[in-house]
C-alpha positions in Angstrom: 249.4 121.8 97.4 247.1 124.3 98.8 248.9 124.4 102.2 252.4 125.6 100.1 250.5 128.0 98.0 248.9 130.1 100.8 252.2 130.1 102.8 250.7 127.8 106.1 252.7 125.6 107.2 249.9 123.4 109.2 250.2 119.6 108.5 247.0 118.0 107.0 246.1 114.7 108.2 246.6 112.2 105.2 242.5 111.3 105.0 241.9 115.2 104.4 244.8 115.4 101.5 243.9 112.3 99.7 240.6 113.4 99.0 241.8 117.0 98.4 240.4 118.6 101.3 243.5 120.7 101.9 241.4 124.0 101.2 238.6 123.4 104.0 240.9 121.8 106.7 243.0 124.6 106.4 240.0 127.0 106.6 238.3 125.0 109.8 241.5 125.2 112.0 242.2 128.6 111.1 238.4 129.4 112.3 238.7 127.2 115.0 241.8 129.0 116.3 239.8 132.4 115.8 236.5 131.2 117.7 239.2 129.8 120.2 240.7 133.4 120.5 236.9 135.0 120.5 234.5 132.7 122.2 230.8 132.7 121.1 227.4 131.8 121.1 226.7 128.1 120.0 223.3 127.3 118.9 223.3 123.7 119.5 221.5 121.6 116.8 221.4 117.9 119.0 220.2 115.4 115.9 222.7 116.7 114.2 225.6 116.8 116.7 224.6 113.4 118.1 225.5 111.5 114.8 229.0 113.3 115.4 229.3 111.3 118.8 228.1 108.3 117.7 229.3 106.1 115.3 230.4 108.9 113.1 233.5 107.8 110.8 235.8 110.4 109.2 236.7 108.5 106.2 232.8 107.4 104.9 232.2 111.1 105.6 234.1 112.9 103.3 234.6 110.1 100.6 230.9 110.2 100.2 229.5 109.5 96.7 226.3 110.2 95.2 225.0 106.6 94.1 224.7 105.8 90.9 222.7 102.6 90.9 220.5 101.0 93.1 220.8 97.2 94.6 218.1 94.9 93.7 217.5 93.6 97.8 214.4 95.5 99.6 215.5 98.0 102.5 215.0 96.0 106.1 212.4 97.4 108.0 215.0 98.2 110.6 216.5 100.8 108.2 213.6 103.3 107.6 213.1 102.9 111.6 216.5 104.5 111.9 216.0 107.0 109.5 212.4 108.0 110.9 214.1 108.5 114.2 216.3 110.7 113.0 213.4 112.6 111.1 211.3 113.1 114.6 214.6 114.1 116.3 215.1 116.8 113.9 211.5 118.0 113.8 210.7 118.1 117.8 213.7 120.9 117.1 212.9 122.2 114.0 208.9 122.6 114.7 208.7 124.9 111.8 209.2 122.2 109.6 207.7 119.2 108.4 208.7 115.9 106.5 207.0 113.5 104.1 208.1 109.8 103.5 207.7 107.7 100.4 208.7 104.3 100.6 209.9 101.7 97.9 210.7 98.4 98.3 210.7 98.5 102.1 210.4 94.7 104.0 207.0 95.1 105.7 205.9 98.5 104.5 203.2 99.2 101.4 205.2 101.4 98.2 203.2 104.5 99.4 204.0 108.1 100.5 203.6 108.9 104.6 202.7 112.3 105.9 205.1 112.4 109.2 203.7 113.9 112.5 205.8 114.1 115.3 203.3 115.5 117.6 202.2 112.4 118.8 204.7 110.9 116.6 202.4 108.6 113.8 202.6 108.3 110.0 199.5 109.0 107.3 199.6 106.9 104.9 198.6 109.3 101.7 196.0 107.5 99.0 197.4 109.7 96.3 199.7 108.3 93.4 203.6 108.2 95.2 205.4 105.7 92.4 208.8 106.4 90.7 207.1 108.4 88.1 205.9 110.7 90.6 209.0 111.0 92.9 210.6 111.7 89.6 208.4 114.6 88.6 209.2 116.0 92.6 212.8 115.9 92.0 212.7 117.3 88.2 213.5 114.7 86.3 216.9 114.5 87.7 216.5 110.6 87.0 217.3 108.9 90.7 214.1 108.8 91.5 213.7 104.9 90.7 214.6 101.5 93.1 214.0 100.2 96.3 215.1 103.2 98.4 213.4 105.7 101.3 213.3 109.0 99.8 212.4 111.9 102.1 210.8 115.2 101.7 211.1 118.3 103.7 209.5 121.2 103.7 208.3 124.7 106.0 205.1 125.8 107.7 204.7 129.1 105.7 202.8 130.8 108.6 205.6 129.9 111.1 208.3 131.5 109.1 206.4 134.8 108.5 205.9 134.8 112.2 209.5 134.6 112.6 210.7 136.7 110.0 209.1 139.2 108.7 211.0 139.6 105.6 209.8 137.0 103.3 213.6 137.1 101.8 215.2 136.0 105.2 212.3 133.6 106.2 213.1 131.7 102.6 216.9 131.9 103.1 216.2 130.5 106.5 214.3 127.6 105.5 217.0 126.4 102.8 219.2 126.7 105.5 217.2 124.4 108.2 215.8 121.6 105.8 219.5 121.4 104.5 220.8 120.9 108.3 218.4 117.7 108.7 218.8 116.9 105.0 222.8 116.7 106.5 221.7 114.4 109.5 219.6 112.2 107.2 222.5 111.9 105.5 224.9 110.6 108.3 222.2 108.6 109.6 222.4 106.8 106.4 225.8 106.2 106.1 225.7 104.2 109.4 223.2 102.3 108.1 224.9 101.4 105.0 222.9 103.7 102.5 224.1 106.2 99.7 222.3 109.4 99.2 221.6 112.1 96.5 219.6 114.8 97.4 218.3 118.5 95.9 216.5 121.3 96.5 215.3 121.7 93.3 211.7 120.3 94.0 208.4 120.3 91.5 206.0 122.1 94.6 202.9 121.2 93.2 203.1 117.6 92.7 204.8 117.3 95.9 201.9 119.2 97.9 199.1 117.0 95.7 200.7 113.7 96.9 201.3 114.5 100.3 198.1 116.0 100.5 199.4 119.5 101.7 197.6 122.7 102.9 198.4 125.9 101.2 200.4 127.4 104.2 203.2 124.4 103.3 205.5 123.7 100.9 208.3 121.3 100.1 211.6 122.5 99.2 213.8 119.5 99.6 214.3 116.0 98.3 216.5 113.2 99.8 217.0 110.0 98.7 218.6 106.6 100.7 219.3 103.8 98.8 221.6 100.7 98.6 224.3 101.3 96.3 223.9 98.7 93.4 
């Protein structure tokens, strides 16, 4: 329908058409043609691009759904290890970002909050409460904090941002783009593991900071929860 309305004769692949993605397909193909005519510098984010060449499933990716219920079974430790590996890979490149992880019902792991350090690779357990009520408060009471799963909190070191961008507005906008990109890499990794996700940039910074014992120059900006669907 979109193709005929805009007068574009481009053939839409069945998968894109089935999910009503004609509009972005036409836009992306047009952009592809434009970039081919005017080559531009490309900034590589290997931790994200790797997900697009290793087990990437187009149909699963564009038909993704947010979870509405959570499976009762525990999350295998191997799944958490895969998520952490993805995080380490991302933070090794996005050095101005940091991450915290909350485990609930993960085999071999305590139900707890952990601060992730990628240099060297290490997890430090927080002694602060990190149950479903705390996670629910962090995500502003959105109602999807309960059940077994992995919650990843992504944030920024503001000192680094100020050093890189003198304009606070630009620094904040750049930070949101960066955590969103890492979040999408986690979404794709979760799909490889059979997980579904919900995510939000609407977080309660003070609660997250208390749970992870963050210093004042660090703030959480984004939360993503990965679970097996019920």
